[in-house]
Structure formats: C-alpha cells, structure tokens
C-alpha positions in Angstrom: 9.8 -24.5 13.2 9.4 -20.6 12.3 12.0 -19.3 11.2 13.4 -16.2 9.2 16.3 -14.8 8.3 17.3 -10.4 7.3 19.4 -9.7 4.9 20.9 -6.7 2.6 21.9 -4.3 5.1 24.8 -2.0 4.5 26.5 1.1 4.2 25.0 3.7 2.4 25.4 7.4 1.9 21.7 9.8 2.8 19.6 10.1 -0.5 21.2 6.8 -1.1 18.6 2.8 -1.8 19.0 -0.2 0.1 16.4 -3.3 -0.7 16.5 -5.0 2.6 14.8 -9.4 2.4 13.6 -11.4 4.7 13.3 -15.5 3.9 11.1 -17.3 5.6 11.0 -21.4 6.9 8.5 -23.3 8.4 6.2 -22.0 6.7 4.8 -20.2 3.7 3.6 -16.9 3.5 0.3 -17.2 0.8 -1.3 -15.9 4.0 0.4 -14.0 6.5 1.7 -10.5 8.6 4.6 -9.8 8.0 6.4 -6.5 10.2 10.0 -5.1 9.4 10.9 -3.2 12.4 14.4 -1.0 13.1 16.7 -0.6 16.2 18.9 2.5 16.3 21.6 2.1 19.2 19.7 3.8 23.0 16.5 4.1 21.4 13.7 1.7 21.4 12.9 -0.8 18.6 9.9 0.7 16.6 7.7 -0.5 13.6 8.5 0.8 10.3 6.5 -1.7 7.7 3.6 -3.6 7.8 1.7 -5.5 4.8 -0.8 -8.6 5.7 -2.7 -11.0 3.9 -6.9 -11.0 5.3 -7.7 -7.2 4.6 -4.2 -5.9 2.0 -3.1 -3.6 3.9 -0.3 -2.4 4.6 1.6 0.4 7.6 4.3 2.9 7.5 4.7 5.3 10.5 5.0 9.6 8.8 9.4 8.6 9.9 9.4 7.2 7.0 6.4 6.7 4.6 6.8 7.4 0.8 10.3 6.1 0.9 9.3 2.6 2.5 7.9 0.2 0.2 7.4 -3.2 1.6 6.6 -6.2 -0.9 6.2 -10.2 -1.0 7.6 -12.6 -3.3 5.6 -15.9 -2.8 7.9 -18.0 -4.7 10.8 -17.1 -3.4 9.1 -17.2 0.3 10.7 -13.4 0.8 9.7 -10.7 2.1 11.7 -6.8 1.3 11.7 -4.0 2.1 12.4 -1.1 -1.0 13.7 2.0 1.1 15.3 5.3 -0.9 16.7 8.7 -0.1 17.6 7.1 2.9 18.7 9.6 6.1 21.1 8.8 8.7 18.6 9.1 11.4 17.6 5.1 9.4 20.2 4.2 10.4 20.0 1.2 13.0 19.6 -3.0 13.0 15.9 -4.1 10.8 13.9 -6.9 12.0 11.2 -8.8 9.9 8.5 -10.1 11.9 5.9 -12.5 11.5 2.9 -10.3 13.8 1.2 -13.9 12.8 2.6 -16.1 15.6 1.1 -13.1 17.8 -1.9 -11.7 17.1 -3.0 -14.4 14.6 -3.4 -12.8 10.4 -4.4 -9.3 11.6 -4.5 -5.9 9.5 -2.3 -4.1 10.1 -2.3 -1.1 12.2 -0.3 1.6 14.4 -1.6 -1.1 17.3 -0.7 -3.7 15.9 3.4 -3.1 15.4 3.5 -0.8 19.0 2.3 -4.4 20.7 5.1 -6.2 19.0 7.4 -4.6 20.4 7.1 -5.9 23.2 5.0 -9.1 22.1 7.1 -10.7 19.9 9.4 -12.9 21.3 10.6 -14.3 17.7 13.2 -12.0 17.0 16.6 -12.7 14.5 19.9 -11.5 14.2 18.7 -8.4 12.3 20.8 -6.8 9.2 22.9 -3.3 10.0 21.3 -0.6 8.0 23.8 2.5 8.7 22.8 5.9 6.8 25.8 8.1 6.8 28.5 10.3 4.7 
C-alpha cells in the first residue's frame, strides 16, 4: 500500500532554513513524479515543488524559486525539500504527494501541480512549518 510520511517541520526564524523529508513505503523511488505542497490557514493547498524521473524535470513556482530545492535519495527511498531564506508567508502544513498515482510518470508542470490539488486523494498528515520571529 502506498504511503508517504512527511517529517522535519518546525519553528524557524525568518531567513532560516529547514529540510523536510518524505519517506516512501510500498513503492520504490526509482521511477517517480513527486510533488511537495503546502497549505496555510484559510488558504488553498498549493504546489511548491516537483521532481520527475521521466524527463528529469523539476518545477518551482516563483514564490519559492531560488529558495527551495527538491532532491531524491533512492537508497533511503526519501524525498527532501531543502528550504532556505524562509519567510513568514512560507508558514503552513507541508505535504508530499506521489503524482504518479494519479498521472502516471508525468513530467513536472505547473498544470500538473494545479490538478493534483484537486485530484490527489492520498494526502498524509503533513508536517508543520512555522516561520516567525
């Protein structure tokens, strides 16, 4: 059974860094389309990162581009989201998603993340990130 477990969240000051982890069980991350999403209180869930093995693509929206980096450790079956220069508006619950469960081994596109917000139904508990002084 597919399962993704997020961890690594916490409280950090503006300008600080955090690394989130998403550990997969039930499938192997040799071929993947993985997305990171976040949801702030009172706001819709939004995609903040994607990595795809089919075409080697990654995607970041302008709001996090240059600050967030997604990476895959196949040996640990874990996906990471390195977040630098964090801002208060980065606060929210962060989730990872196996996009291939809905779209197959699709490449990373803004439209894929947008559709996943609605179509993906395997959301885990997420991990809370709070950026505050």
